[in-house]
C-alpha positions as CSV (number, residue, x, y, z in Angstrom):
1,M,-133.3,-59.2,126.2
2,S,-134.8,-56.0,126.3
3,A,-133.8,-52.7,127.0
4,I,-134.6,-51.0,129.8
5,I,-133.2,-47.6,128.7
6,K,-133.3,-46.4,125.6
7,V,-131.1,-42.8,125.3
8,D,-132.4,-41.2,121.6
9,R,-130.8,-37.8,120.1
10,L,-129.7,-36.9,123.7
11,T,-128.1,-33.1,123.8
12,R,-127.7,-31.3,126.9
13,I,-126.0,-27.0,126.0
14,F,-125.5,-25.7,129.5
15,D,-125.1,-21.7,129.4
16,V,-121.8,-20.3,130.7
17,S,-122.3,-16.7,129.6
18,K,-120.8,-14.0,131.8
19,P,-123.6,-11.8,133.7
20,W,-126.3,-9.8,131.4
21,L,-124.5,-6.1,132.3
22,N,-120.8,-7.5,132.1
23,R,-121.4,-8.9,128.3
24,V,-123.0,-6.0,127.5
25,I,-120.5,-3.7,128.7
26,E,-117.8,-6.3,127.6
27,R,-120.1,-6.7,124.2
28,L,-119.8,-10.5,124.4
29,P,-121.7,-12.7,123.1
30,R,-123.4,-15.6,125.4
31,A,-121.2,-18.6,125.4
32,L,-123.0,-21.9,124.9
33,L,-121.1,-25.1,126.2
34,T,-122.6,-28.3,124.7
35,A,-121.9,-31.0,126.8
36,V,-124.1,-33.7,124.6
37,S,-124.5,-33.7,121.8
38,E,-127.4,-36.2,119.8
39,V,-126.2,-39.4,121.9
40,S,-128.1,-42.8,121.5
41,F,-127.4,-46.1,123.0
42,E,-129.7,-48.9,124.6
43,V,-129.0,-50.8,127.6
44,E,-130.7,-53.9,127.8
45,E,-131.8,-55.7,131.4
46,N,-129.4,-57.2,133.7
47,S,-126.2,-56.0,131.8
48,V,-123.6,-53.8,132.6
49,Y,-123.3,-51.1,129.7
50,A,-120.0,-48.6,130.5
51,L,-119.5,-45.5,129.2
52,V,-115.5,-44.4,128.7
53,G,-113.8,-40.8,127.1
54,E,-111.5,-38.3,128.5
55,S,-112.4,-35.9,131.1
56,G,-115.0,-33.6,130.1
57,S,-116.7,-36.1,126.9
58,G,-119.9,-35.7,128.7
59,K,-119.9,-38.8,130.4
60,S,-121.5,-37.4,134.2
61,T,-123.8,-35.8,132.7
62,I,-125.2,-38.3,130.6
63,G,-125.7,-40.5,134.2
64,K,-127.0,-37.6,135.8
65,I,-129.7,-36.8,132.9
66,I,-130.8,-40.4,133.1
67,V,-131.3,-40.2,137.2
68,G,-133.2,-37.1,136.9
69,L,-130.6,-34.8,138.8
70,V,-130.4,-32.5,135.4
71,S,-132.7,-31.9,132.5
72,P,-132.3,-32.8,128.5
73,S,-131.4,-29.6,126.2
74,G,-132.9,-32.3,123.2
75,G,-133.7,-35.7,122.5
76,K,-135.2,-38.2,124.6
77,V,-134.3,-40.5,128.0
78,E,-136.7,-44.1,128.7
79,I,-136.8,-45.5,132.1
80,E,-139.1,-49.1,131.3
81,G,-140.5,-47.0,128.3
82,V,-141.2,-43.9,130.4
83,D,-139.6,-40.6,129.2
84,L,-139.6,-38.9,132.7
85,A,-139.2,-35.2,130.8
86,S,-142.7,-35.5,129.1
87,E,-144.6,-38.0,131.4
88,K,-147.5,-36.2,133.0
89,D,-149.0,-39.5,135.4
90,P,-147.3,-39.1,139.0
91,G,-147.8,-42.2,139.8
92,R,-145.7,-43.3,137.2
93,I,-142.8,-41.0,137.2
94,D,-143.0,-41.9,140.9
95,S,-142.2,-46.3,139.6
96,V,-139.6,-45.4,137.8
97,R,-138.2,-42.7,139.8
98,A,-138.0,-45.8,142.5
99,D,-136.2,-48.4,140.1
100,I,-132.9,-45.9,139.8
101,Q,-130.1,-45.2,142.1
102,M,-126.7,-43.8,141.6
103,I,-123.6,-43.9,143.6
104,F,-121.1,-40.8,143.1
105,Q,-117.6,-40.7,142.5
106,D,-116.8,-39.1,145.9
107,P,-118.4,-41.2,148.7
108,Y,-117.4,-39.1,151.2
109,A,-118.8,-35.8,149.7
110,S,-122.4,-38.0,149.1
111,L,-122.7,-38.7,152.5
112,N,-124.8,-36.9,155.0
113,P,-121.6,-36.0,157.7
114,R,-124.0,-34.8,160.1
115,W,-125.8,-38.4,160.2
116,R,-126.1,-41.9,161.3
117,V,-125.2,-44.1,158.9
118,R,-128.5,-45.8,159.9
119,N,-130.0,-42.5,158.4
120,I,-128.2,-42.0,155.5
121,I,-129.1,-45.9,154.2
122,A,-132.4,-45.4,155.0
123,E,-133.0,-42.4,153.5
124,P,-134.7,-43.8,150.2
125,V,-137.4,-46.0,151.9
126,A,-138.2,-43.1,154.8
127,A,-138.7,-40.9,152.3
128,R,-141.1,-42.7,150.4
129,G,-142.6,-43.8,153.8
130,G,-141.5,-47.2,154.1
131,N,-140.9,-49.4,156.8
132,T,-137.0,-49.3,157.6
133,E,-136.8,-51.3,160.5
134,G,-133.2,-53.2,160.4
135,L,-133.1,-52.6,156.9
136,A,-129.5,-50.2,157.9
137,E,-127.9,-53.1,160.2
138,R,-129.2,-56.5,156.8
139,L,-127.5,-53.6,153.9
140,L,-124.5,-53.2,155.7
141,E,-124.1,-57.1,156.2
142,Q,-124.9,-57.9,152.8
143,V,-121.8,-55.3,151.7
144,G,-118.9,-57.0,154.1
145,L,-119.7,-54.5,156.6
146,S,-121.2,-55.1,160.4
147,A,-124.5,-54.1,161.6
148,A,-123.1,-52.0,165.1
149,D,-121.6,-50.0,162.0
150,A,-125.3,-48.7,162.1
151,G,-124.5,-45.9,164.6
152,K,-121.2,-45.0,163.4
153,Y,-121.1,-41.2,161.1
154,P,-119.2,-41.0,157.8
155,H,-116.0,-39.6,159.0
156,E,-115.4,-43.1,161.0
157,F,-114.8,-44.6,158.1
158,S,-112.3,-45.4,155.3
159,G,-112.8,-44.8,151.6
160,G,-113.4,-48.0,150.8
161,Q,-115.7,-48.6,153.7
162,R,-117.5,-45.2,152.6
163,Q,-118.0,-46.0,149.2
164,R,-120.2,-49.6,150.4
165,I,-122.1,-48.0,152.7
166,C,-123.2,-45.4,149.3
167,I,-123.5,-48.7,147.7
168,A,-126.0,-50.1,150.8
169,R,-128.1,-46.5,150.5
170,A,-128.3,-47.5,146.5
171,L,-129.9,-50.5,147.6
172,S,-132.2,-49.9,150.0
173,S,-135.1,-48.6,147.7
174,E,-134.5,-52.4,145.5
175,P,-133.5,-50.4,142.2
176,K,-133.7,-52.2,138.9
177,I,-131.0,-50.0,137.4
178,I,-127.9,-48.1,139.3
179,V,-125.8,-45.5,138.0
180,C,-122.2,-45.3,138.8
181,D,-120.4,-42.6,138.5
182,E,-116.8,-43.9,138.7
183,P,-117.0,-45.7,142.0
184,T,-113.6,-46.8,142.4
185,S,-111.8,-43.6,141.0
186,A,-111.2,-42.3,144.4
187,L,-109.7,-45.8,145.6
188,D,-106.5,-47.4,145.8
189,V,-106.0,-50.5,143.8
190,S,-106.8,-53.4,146.4
191,V,-110.0,-51.8,147.6
192,Q,-111.5,-50.5,143.9
193,S,-111.2,-54.5,143.3
194,Q,-113.2,-55.5,146.5
195,V,-115.1,-53.0,145.6
196,L,-115.8,-53.8,142.2
197,N,-116.4,-57.5,143.0
198,L,-118.7,-56.7,146.2
199,M,-121.3,-54.7,143.0
200,S,-120.9,-58.0,140.5
201,D,-121.8,-60.2,142.9
202,L,-124.7,-57.8,143.7
203,R,-125.7,-57.9,140.1
204,E,-125.9,-61.5,140.0
205,E,-128.2,-61.9,143.7
206,F,-130.2,-58.6,142.6
207,G,-130.7,-59.0,138.8
208,L,-129.2,-55.3,138.6
209,T,-128.8,-53.0,135.5
210,Y,-125.8,-50.7,135.5
211,L,-125.2,-47.9,133.9
212,F,-120.8,-47.5,134.5
213,I,-119.5,-44.2,134.1
214,S,-115.6,-44.9,134.1
215,H,-112.2,-43.6,132.7
216,D,-110.2,-46.9,133.5
217,L,-110.3,-49.3,130.8
218,T,-109.0,-51.8,133.4
219,V,-112.1,-51.8,135.3
220,V,-114.5,-51.4,132.2
221,R,-113.2,-54.9,131.0
222,H,-113.3,-55.9,133.8
223,M,-116.9,-54.5,134.1
224,A,-118.6,-54.3,131.1
225,D,-121.0,-56.3,128.9
226,K,-121.4,-53.3,126.3
227,V,-119.0,-50.2,126.0
228,G,-119.9,-46.6,124.7
229,V,-116.9,-44.8,123.6
230,L,-117.7,-41.0,124.0
231,Y,-115.8,-37.3,122.8
232,L,-116.6,-34.1,122.8
233,G,-119.9,-35.3,124.3
234,R,-120.3,-37.7,121.1
235,L,-121.5,-41.0,120.9
236,V,-118.3,-41.7,118.7
237,E,-118.2,-46.3,118.9
238,E,-120.3,-48.5,120.8
239,A,-119.6,-52.3,121.2
240,P,-119.7,-55.5,123.0
241,R,-116.7,-55.2,125.4
242,D,-114.7,-58.0,123.5
243,A,-114.9,-56.5,120.0
244,L,-114.2,-53.4,121.2
245,F,-111.0,-54.7,123.1
246,G,-110.4,-56.9,120.7
247,D,-110.9,-54.9,117.7
248,P,-111.5,-50.5,118.2
249,K,-112.3,-49.3,114.8
250,H,-112.5,-45.6,115.9
251,P,-109.2,-43.6,116.0
252,Y,-110.2,-41.8,119.1
253,T,-110.5,-45.4,120.9
254,R,-107.4,-46.8,119.4
255,M,-106.2,-43.6,121.2
256,L,-107.1,-44.6,124.9
257,F,-106.3,-47.9,124.1
258,D,-102.7,-46.8,122.9
259,A,-101.7,-44.5,126.2
260,A,-103.3,-47.0,128.6
261,P,-101.1,-48.6,130.8
262,R,-100.7,-52.5,130.1
263,M,-98.6,-55.6,132.1
264,D,-97.2,-56.6,128.8
265,A,-95.8,-53.7,126.8
266,F,-93.1,-52.6,129.6
267,G,-91.0,-50.0,128.0
268,R,-92.6,-50.0,124.8
269,D,-92.3,-47.6,122.8
270,I,-95.7,-45.5,121.3
271,E,-96.8,-41.9,119.9
272,P,-98.3,-39.4,122.2
273,P,-101.7,-38.7,121.7
274,R,-101.8,-35.4,119.0
275,G,-103.2,-32.1,120.3
276,E,-105.4,-30.9,123.4
277,I,-109.5,-31.7,123.3
278,P,-111.1,-28.5,121.6
279,D,-113.1,-26.3,123.3
280,A,-116.7,-27.4,124.0
281,I,-118.1,-23.5,123.7
282,N,-116.2,-24.0,119.8
283,P,-116.2,-27.2,118.8
284,P,-114.7,-28.1,115.3
285,S,-117.1,-28.9,112.4
286,G,-117.3,-32.1,110.6
287,C,-115.9,-35.1,113.0
288,A,-115.2,-33.5,116.6
289,F,-111.5,-36.0,116.5
290,H,-110.6,-34.2,112.9
291,P,-108.1,-32.0,114.5
292,R,-106.4,-35.3,116.3
293,C,-106.8,-37.4,114.0
294,P,-104.2,-39.3,112.1
295,L,-106.6,-40.6,109.2
296,A,-108.2,-37.0,108.9
297,V,-109.1,-36.0,105.5
298,A,-111.2,-32.8,104.6
299,R,-114.2,-34.9,104.7
300,C,-113.6,-35.1,108.1
301,S,-113.7,-31.6,108.5
302,R,-116.5,-30.9,106.9
303,E,-119.2,-33.7,107.7
304,R,-120.4,-35.4,110.8
305,P,-120.1,-38.9,111.1
306,E,-123.0,-40.3,111.0
307,M,-123.1,-43.9,113.6
308,R,-123.4,-47.1,111.3
309,Q,-123.1,-50.8,111.8
310,L,-120.0,-52.6,111.0
311,G,-119.7,-55.6,112.7
312,Q,-121.4,-56.3,115.7
313,T,-119.5,-52.6,116.1
314,R,-122.1,-49.1,115.8
315,V,-119.2,-46.0,115.0
316,A,-119.2,-42.6,113.8
317,C,-116.2,-42.1,111.4
318,H,-115.7,-42.2,107.5
319,L,-112.8,-43.9,107.7
320,A,-113.2,-46.8,110.0
321,E,-112.9,-49.4,107.8
């Protein structure tokens, strides 16, 4: 199966400095935050690739770079063989952009409260001059709502219904790729399962490819074919879902699994995670996880580990064996 998304040494640095005059008066240097640091992975067509990690690990930034909302500081992203950051042909850029949509974390914040649902869903098609006759009504029924809902406003729906509207909007331009940025984190558990099952059904029906961004390991285990684990903007482990959950190689991945609630481990005693996430403006040298790692040796603080293959897993750890 061919890769529809190729991410190669992707880097994104944000300038979070105080205004120039403040820096001069207070004699402060510029503050640069590395949100994504040399991340590389591939997403195969008609698959679900999940990015997991703690808050601040760079998951959402990668998703926004892939859909074109944020430009990379280094490296490149190829969608269907086209690097949107360097491509000069407007026709190819427009064609590829039409194949990508995004579902945001907060369904209400991503819907225009002044527009009727009909206009919200049809917007991606209307923006390109396409035919929108009956489009919203058809898509609303496909995502489990009523065609009559097309005349309503977003505030008239529950959170789960609003997320279904967001899914319908994402489907309207018949995309090949949907970037899902924590699409169920704002919903309660019963509604989460309904939305996730809907997304799985739509993937099979339309042959969609999902880049699924989440911090919920239970959701990832249900949805993903392959999982990439991020820490402080760096990809530290990547493996097929069953290999990752069955035998995690990186100490950080094991820490995430230990911290997650489990039905079969009520009353268990576990060691709490060590330390805090380091400052992304001034990250640790070598392996970024070494200040919190129970296995760390002197080499870990000096030398950044490269991703290497161990069986089905790619892992960035000097001591993964």
